[in-house]
C-alpha positions as CSV (number, residue, x, y, z in Angstrom):
1,M,98.4,188.9,283.0
2,H,101.7,189.5,284.8
3,P,103.9,192.0,283.0
4,R,106.9,189.7,283.0
5,L,104.9,186.9,281.4
6,Y,103.5,189.3,278.8
7,R,107.1,190.4,277.9
8,L,108.3,186.8,277.6
9,I,105.4,185.9,275.3
10,E,106.1,189.0,273.2
11,K,109.8,188.0,273.0
12,H,108.8,184.5,272.0
13,Q,106.6,185.8,269.2
14,R,109.3,188.2,268.0
15,I,111.9,185.4,267.8
16,D,109.4,183.2,266.0
17,R,108.9,185.8,263.3
18,L,112.6,186.3,262.9
19,L,113.1,182.5,262.6
20,E,110.4,182.3,260.0
21,L,112.0,185.1,258.0
22,E,115.4,183.6,258.2
23,Q,114.2,180.1,257.2
24,R,112.4,181.6,254.1
25,R,115.4,183.6,253.0
26,P,117.5,182.2,250.2
27,G,121.0,181.5,251.4
28,R,119.9,181.4,255.0
29,D,122.5,181.2,257.7
30,P,122.1,177.7,259.4
31,F,123.9,179.0,262.5
32,R,121.5,181.9,262.9
33,V,118.6,179.5,262.5
34,M,120.1,177.3,265.2
35,R,120.7,180.3,267.5
36,L,117.1,181.5,267.0
37,K,115.7,178.1,267.7
38,K,117.7,177.7,270.9
39,L,116.7,181.2,272.1
40,K,113.1,180.5,271.3
41,L,113.2,177.3,273.3
42,R,114.9,179.1,276.2
43,V,112.2,181.7,276.3
44,K,109.5,179.0,276.1
45,D,111.1,177.3,279.1
46,L,111.0,180.6,281.0
47,I,107.4,181.0,280.2
48,N,106.6,177.5,281.4
49,R,108.6,177.9,284.5
50,F,106.9,181.2,285.3
51,T,103.4,179.8,284.8
52,F,104.2,176.7,286.8
53,R,105.4,178.8,289.7
54,S,102.3,181.1,289.5
55,A,100.1,178.0,289.5
56,R,101.9,176.6,292.6
57,R,101.4,179.9,294.5
58,V,97.7,179.9,293.7
59,R,97.3,176.3,294.9
60,H,99.2,177.0,298.1
61,A,97.2,180.2,298.8
62,M,93.9,178.2,298.7
63,P,92.6,176.8,302.0
């Protein structure tokens, strides 16, 4: 696995854990929840973009 992809996946998981903790917390901050959700989505988009580009490179390298 590419190191950048690995770091992105780790970051996504870390954000997911923070989001779960915040949502379970009494008196949770709705703005923090919203920020974490947006950040998680942004990282997921980066993961998808990275894997799409990698797949394209593999297809173009094949004869």
